[in-house]
C-alpha positions as CSV (number, residue, x, y, z in Angstrom):
1,X,22.5,20.4,5.7
2,X,19.0,20.7,4.3
3,X,16.4,18.0,4.7
4,X,13.3,16.4,3.3
5,X,10.5,15.8,5.8
6,X,8.7,12.4,5.4
7,X,5.3,13.0,7.0
8,X,3.4,9.7,7.1
9,X,0.3,8.6,8.9
10,X,1.7,5.1,9.2
11,X,1.8,2.9,12.3
12,X,1.4,-0.6,11.0
13,X,2.7,-3.4,13.1
14,X,5.4,-4.3,10.6
15,X,7.7,-2.1,8.5
16,X,6.5,-3.6,5.2
17,X,7.4,-2.4,1.7
18,X,6.5,1.2,2.7
19,X,9.3,1.8,5.3
20,X,11.7,-0.1,3.0
21,X,10.8,2.4,0.3
22,X,11.4,5.4,2.6
23,X,14.8,4.0,3.6
24,X,15.8,3.5,0.0
25,X,14.7,7.1,-0.7
26,X,16.7,8.2,2.3
27,X,19.8,6.6,0.8
28,X,19.2,8.4,-2.5
29,X,18.8,11.7,-0.7
30,X,22.0,11.2,1.2
31,X,23.8,10.8,-2.1
32,X,22.6,14.3,-2.9
33,X,23.7,15.7,0.5
34,X,20.2,15.9,1.8
35,X,19.0,14.5,5.2
36,X,15.7,12.8,5.9
37,X,13.4,13.6,8.9
38,X,10.5,11.3,9.8
39,X,7.2,12.4,11.4
40,X,4.8,9.6,12.3
41,X,1.6,9.5,14.4
42,X,2.1,9.0,18.1
43,X,0.8,5.4,18.0
44,X,3.9,4.4,15.9
45,X,6.2,5.1,18.8
46,X,5.9,1.6,20.2
47,X,6.5,-0.2,16.9
48,X,9.7,-2.2,16.5
49,X,10.4,-0.7,13.1
50,X,10.2,2.8,14.5
51,X,12.5,2.0,17.4
52,X,14.9,0.5,14.8
53,X,14.9,3.8,12.9
54,X,15.7,5.7,16.2
55,X,18.4,3.2,17.1
56,X,20.1,3.8,13.8
57,X,20.2,7.5,14.5
58,X,17.4,8.7,12.2
59,X,15.6,11.9,13.2
60,X,12.1,10.6,14.2
61,X,9.3,12.7,15.6
62,X,5.7,12.0,16.5
63,X,2.7,14.2,15.6
64,X,0.6,15.3,18.6
65,X,-3.2,15.0,18.4
66,X,-3.6,18.7,19.3
67,X,-3.6,21.0,16.3
68,X,-1.7,23.7,18.1
69,X,0.9,21.3,19.5
70,X,1.3,19.8,16.0
71,X,1.8,23.2,14.4
72,X,4.4,24.1,17.1
73,X,6.3,20.8,16.5
74,X,6.2,21.2,12.7
75,X,7.6,24.7,12.9
76,X,10.5,23.5,15.1
77,X,11.2,20.6,12.7
78,X,11.1,22.9,9.6
79,X,13.5,25.4,11.3
80,X,15.8,22.9,13.1
81,X,16.4,20.6,10.1
82,X,16.2,23.3,7.4
83,X,13.4,21.4,5.6
84,X,13.2,22.3,1.9
85,X,10.4,19.9,0.9
86,X,7.7,17.9,2.6
87,X,6.8,14.4,1.2
88,X,3.5,13.1,2.7
89,X,1.8,9.7,2.8
90,X,-1.7,8.6,3.9
91,X,-2.3,11.9,5.7
92,X,-5.7,13.3,6.7
93,X,-6.7,16.6,8.1
94,X,-5.0,15.8,11.5
95,X,-1.7,16.2,9.6
96,X,-2.4,18.5,6.5
97,X,-4.1,21.2,8.5
98,X,-1.2,21.7,10.9
99,X,1.2,21.4,8.0
100,X,-0.6,24.1,6.1
101,X,-0.5,26.4,9.0
102,X,3.2,25.7,9.9
103,X,4.2,26.4,6.3
104,X,2.5,29.8,6.0
105,X,5.1,32.3,5.0
106,X,7.6,29.6,4.0
107,X,8.4,28.5,0.5
108,X,8.4,24.8,1.2
109,X,6.8,22.6,-1.5
110,X,4.5,19.8,-0.4
111,X,4.6,16.6,-2.5
112,X,1.5,14.6,-1.7
113,X,1.9,10.9,-2.4
114,X,-1.5,9.5,-3.3
115,X,-1.4,5.7,-2.5
116,X,-5.1,5.2,-3.1
117,X,-8.2,6.7,-4.6
118,X,-9.5,9.9,-2.8
119,X,-12.2,9.2,-0.2
120,X,-14.1,12.4,-1.1
121,X,-16.3,12.8,-4.2
122,X,-16.2,15.3,-7.0
123,X,-19.4,16.8,-5.6
124,X,-18.0,17.2,-2.1
125,X,-19.1,20.7,-0.9
126,X,-15.8,21.0,1.0
127,X,-13.7,20.2,-2.1
128,X,-12.3,23.7,-2.5
129,X,-11.4,23.8,1.2
130,X,-9.7,20.4,0.9
131,X,-7.6,21.5,-2.1
132,X,-6.6,24.7,-0.3
133,X,-5.6,23.0,3.0
134,X,-3.8,20.1,1.3
135,X,-2.0,22.6,-0.9
136,X,0.1,20.1,-2.9
137,X,2.8,21.4,-5.2
138,X,2.6,18.0,-6.9
139,X,0.7,14.8,-6.4
140,X,2.5,11.5,-7.1
141,X,-0.1,8.9,-7.9
142,X,0.6,5.2,-7.7
143,X,-1.5,4.5,-10.7
144,X,-3.4,6.1,-13.6
145,X,-6.8,5.5,-11.9
146,X,-5.6,7.4,-8.9
147,X,-4.2,10.2,-11.0
148,X,-7.4,10.6,-13.0
149,X,-9.5,10.7,-9.8
150,X,-7.4,13.5,-8.3
151,X,-7.3,15.4,-11.5
152,X,-11.1,15.1,-11.8
153,X,-11.4,16.8,-8.4
154,X,-9.5,19.8,-9.5
155,X,-6.0,19.0,-8.2
156,X,-3.3,20.2,-10.5
157,X,0.1,18.6,-11.4
158,X,-0.9,15.0,-10.8
159,X,1.5,12.5,-12.3
160,X,1.6,8.7,-12.3
161,X,4.6,7.2,-10.5
162,X,4.2,3.5,-9.7
163,X,5.6,2.2,-6.4
164,X,8.8,0.3,-6.2
165,X,8.8,-3.1,-4.6
166,X,11.4,-4.3,-2.1
167,X,11.8,-7.8,-3.6
168,X,14.5,-8.7,-1.1
169,X,11.7,-9.0,1.5
170,X,10.4,-12.0,-0.3
171,X,13.6,-14.1,0.2
172,X,12.4,-16.8,2.6
173,X,12.4,-20.5,2.5
174,X,10.1,-21.2,5.5
175,X,7.3,-23.6,4.9
176,X,3.8,-23.4,6.2
177,X,1.8,-26.6,6.9
178,X,0.7,-28.3,3.6
179,X,-2.9,-27.8,2.5
180,X,-5.0,-28.7,-0.4
181,X,-4.4,-26.4,-3.4
182,X,-3.8,-23.1,-1.6
183,X,-5.3,-19.8,-2.7
184,X,-3.8,-16.7,-1.1
185,X,-5.6,-13.4,-0.4
186,X,-4.8,-10.3,1.6
187,X,-7.1,-8.1,3.6
188,X,-9.3,-7.7,6.7
189,X,-12.0,-5.6,5.1
190,X,-13.8,-8.4,3.4
191,X,-16.0,-6.1,1.3
192,X,-13.3,-3.7,-0.1
193,X,-10.9,-6.5,-0.8
194,X,-13.7,-8.7,-2.4
195,X,-13.1,-11.6,0.0
196,X,-16.8,-11.8,0.4
197,X,-17.0,-12.6,-3.3
198,X,-14.3,-15.3,-3.0
199,X,-16.0,-16.9,0.0
200,X,-19.3,-17.1,-2.1
201,X,-17.4,-18.5,-5.0
202,X,-15.9,-21.3,-3.0
203,X,-19.0,-22.1,-1.0
204,X,-21.1,-22.2,-4.2
205,X,-18.7,-24.0,-6.6
206,X,-16.3,-26.1,-4.5
207,X,-18.4,-28.5,-2.4
208,X,-15.5,-31.0,-2.2
209,X,-13.2,-28.3,-0.9
210,X,-10.4,-28.9,-3.3
211,X,-9.1,-25.4,-2.5
212,X,-8.0,-23.9,0.8
213,X,-8.5,-20.2,1.0
214,X,-5.6,-18.6,3.0
215,X,-6.4,-15.0,4.0
216,X,-3.7,-12.8,5.6
217,X,-5.8,-10.6,8.0
218,X,-2.9,-8.8,9.7
219,X,-3.8,-7.8,13.3
220,X,-7.6,-8.1,12.6
221,X,-8.1,-11.8,13.4
222,X,-11.1,-11.2,15.7
223,X,-12.9,-9.1,13.1
224,X,-12.2,-11.7,10.4
225,X,-13.4,-14.6,12.6
226,X,-16.6,-12.7,13.5
227,X,-17.3,-12.2,9.8
228,X,-17.0,-15.9,9.1
229,X,-19.1,-16.8,12.1
230,X,-21.8,-14.4,10.9
231,X,-21.7,-15.8,7.4
232,X,-21.2,-19.5,8.0
233,X,-21.9,-20.1,11.7
234,X,-18.2,-21.2,12.0
235,X,-14.8,-20.7,10.5
236,X,-15.0,-23.2,7.6
237,X,-12.5,-25.9,7.4
238,X,-11.5,-24.7,3.9
239,X,-10.6,-21.2,5.2
240,X,-7.3,-20.4,7.0
241,X,-6.8,-17.0,8.6
242,X,-3.1,-16.0,8.6
243,X,-1.6,-13.6,11.2
244,X,1.0,-10.9,10.2
245,X,4.6,-12.0,9.9
246,X,7.8,-10.1,9.0
247,X,9.0,-12.8,6.5
248,X,6.2,-11.9,4.0
249,X,7.8,-14.1,1.4
250,X,6.5,-17.2,3.3
251,X,3.0,-16.3,2.3
252,X,3.8,-16.5,-1.4
253,X,6.1,-19.5,-1.3
254,X,3.4,-21.5,0.4
255,X,0.6,-20.6,-2.1
256,X,-0.4,-22.2,-5.3
257,X,-2.5,-19.3,-6.7
258,X,-2.8,-15.6,-5.8
259,X,-6.3,-14.1,-5.8
260,X,-7.3,-10.4,-5.6
261,X,-11.0,-9.9,-5.9
262,X,-10.6,-6.3,-4.7
263,X,-13.2,-3.7,-5.5
264,X,-10.8,-0.8,-5.2
265,X,-7.1,-0.4,-5.1
266,X,-4.4,2.3,-5.3
267,X,-1.3,0.4,-6.0
268,X,-1.7,-3.4,-5.5
269,X,1.6,-4.3,-3.8
270,X,0.6,-7.9,-3.1
271,X,-0.3,-8.5,-6.8
272,X,3.2,-7.4,-7.8
273,X,4.9,-9.4,-5.1
274,X,2.9,-12.5,-6.1
275,X,3.8,-11.9,-9.8
276,X,7.5,-11.6,-8.8
277,X,7.2,-14.9,-7.0
278,X,5.8,-16.5,-10.2
279,X,2.3,-17.4,-8.8
280,X,-0.6,-17.7,-11.2
281,X,-2.7,-14.6,-10.8
282,X,-6.5,-14.3,-10.6
283,X,-7.6,-10.6,-10.4
284,X,-10.8,-8.6,-10.5
285,X,-11.0,-6.4,-13.6
286,X,-10.7,-3.0,-11.8
287,X,-8.6,-0.4,-13.5
288,X,-5.6,-0.6,-11.1
289,X,-5.2,-4.3,-11.8
290,X,-5.6,-4.0,-15.6
291,X,-3.3,-1.0,-15.8
292,X,-0.4,-3.1,-14.4
293,X,-0.2,-4.7,-17.8
294,X,1.1,-8.0,-16.4
295,X,2.0,-10.5,-19.1
296,X,0.0,-13.2,-17.4
297,X,-3.1,-12.6,-15.3
298,X,-6.6,-13.9,-15.4
299,X,-9.2,-11.1,-15.0
300,X,-12.8,-11.6,-14.0
301,X,-15.7,-9.1,-13.6
302,X,-15.5,-7.6,-10.1
303,X,-18.1,-9.0,-7.7
304,X,-18.9,-12.1,-9.8
305,X,-18.3,-15.2,-7.8
306,X,-18.9,-17.7,-10.6
307,X,-16.6,-15.9,-13.0
308,X,-14.0,-15.8,-10.2
309,X,-14.1,-19.5,-9.8
310,X,-14.0,-20.1,-13.5
311,X,-10.8,-18.0,-13.7
312,X,-9.4,-19.8,-10.7
313,X,-9.9,-23.1,-12.3
314,X,-7.9,-22.0,-15.4
315,X,-5.1,-20.3,-13.4
316,X,-3.0,-23.5,-13.1
317,X,-2.5,-23.4,-16.8
318,X,-0.9,-20.0,-16.8
319,X,2.7,-19.6,-17.9
320,X,4.8,-18.6,-14.8
321,X,7.9,-17.4,-16.6
322,X,7.0,-13.9,-17.9
323,X,5.7,-12.0,-14.9
324,X,8.8,-12.2,-12.6
325,X,11.3,-10.4,-15.0
326,X,8.6,-7.9,-16.1
327,X,7.8,-6.9,-12.5
328,X,11.5,-6.8,-11.5
329,X,12.3,-4.4,-14.3
330,X,9.3,-2.1,-14.2
331,X,8.7,-1.9,-10.4
332,X,12.2,-2.0,-9.0
333,X,13.0,0.0,-5.9
334,X,15.9,1.7,-7.6
335,X,13.7,2.9,-10.5
336,X,11.2,4.3,-8.0
337,X,13.8,6.2,-6.0
338,X,15.2,7.6,-9.2
339,X,11.8,8.8,-10.4
340,X,10.9,10.3,-7.0
341,X,14.2,12.2,-6.8
342,X,13.6,13.5,-10.3
343,X,10.3,14.9,-9.2
344,X,11.8,16.5,-6.1
345,X,14.5,18.2,-8.1
346,X,12.2,20.2,-10.3
347,X,10.2,21.7,-7.5
């Protein structure tokens, strides 16, 4: 039986929506008599979600750091599993260079999934080399801003295909300790995610601490604490740093408002999850947020702490009834799988 190779530079501590998406796609491929093979970085080997894939009998491999060893492994996978298409995610040159070499002489299309804006500029002197080595037959972009950025860098056949959300992951009833009005944010890079703007907004405009800022920092607790110590000399009483948890729905069910002050995004998963949970949304006005076209969301100029706080103060008045059905319809996992399979079928 032929296969699709899912090549992903992914080794997060939890499976998240990403692995749920790949498993849903695997089910869709099985219905078309096509197997799925997974290739992750070596550091993913110890992750519980990766072991679960192996325990279920999935074909899982790990990419060596050596280019020659990676090429050798890729050639074996392509031959052994009769790979007809490679679908890649988050990859850098440690993956796309060996892939390009391993596919020489083989008619195997590479579908590159662009989950975020490119990290190289339009004036990059190595741009032609990057395009040649990546060699995508098609780029699936999670939003229009991502699509436009890759097209501007000379990549052909870029299409917008919004991610699907595994809304079943949000089904939890666990309560966190009660706080004052709780504002939820995600991210450990406080600059990229605009958490520095939020901290300034609360420090400047909320002296009575009527809000508690809850920040999910994943496995970067030390980095986040150090940032707060450098900024305030302590972890402020109105800031709570949240560790990673598998029952991600608990974050949303224990929040009063969801805030994303992000300066850049590809596809803002957390915004859509918060919208599905009916939380009032306060979002920076970057294109990936605006292009979601959510029925209810308060936008503020990116990087403006006073405008952020003003939008936050009005958030409680938002109607919570329109976002959940809109998100469920437009960003369902089933719709995503259907669209991805349609793109595979025409290559």
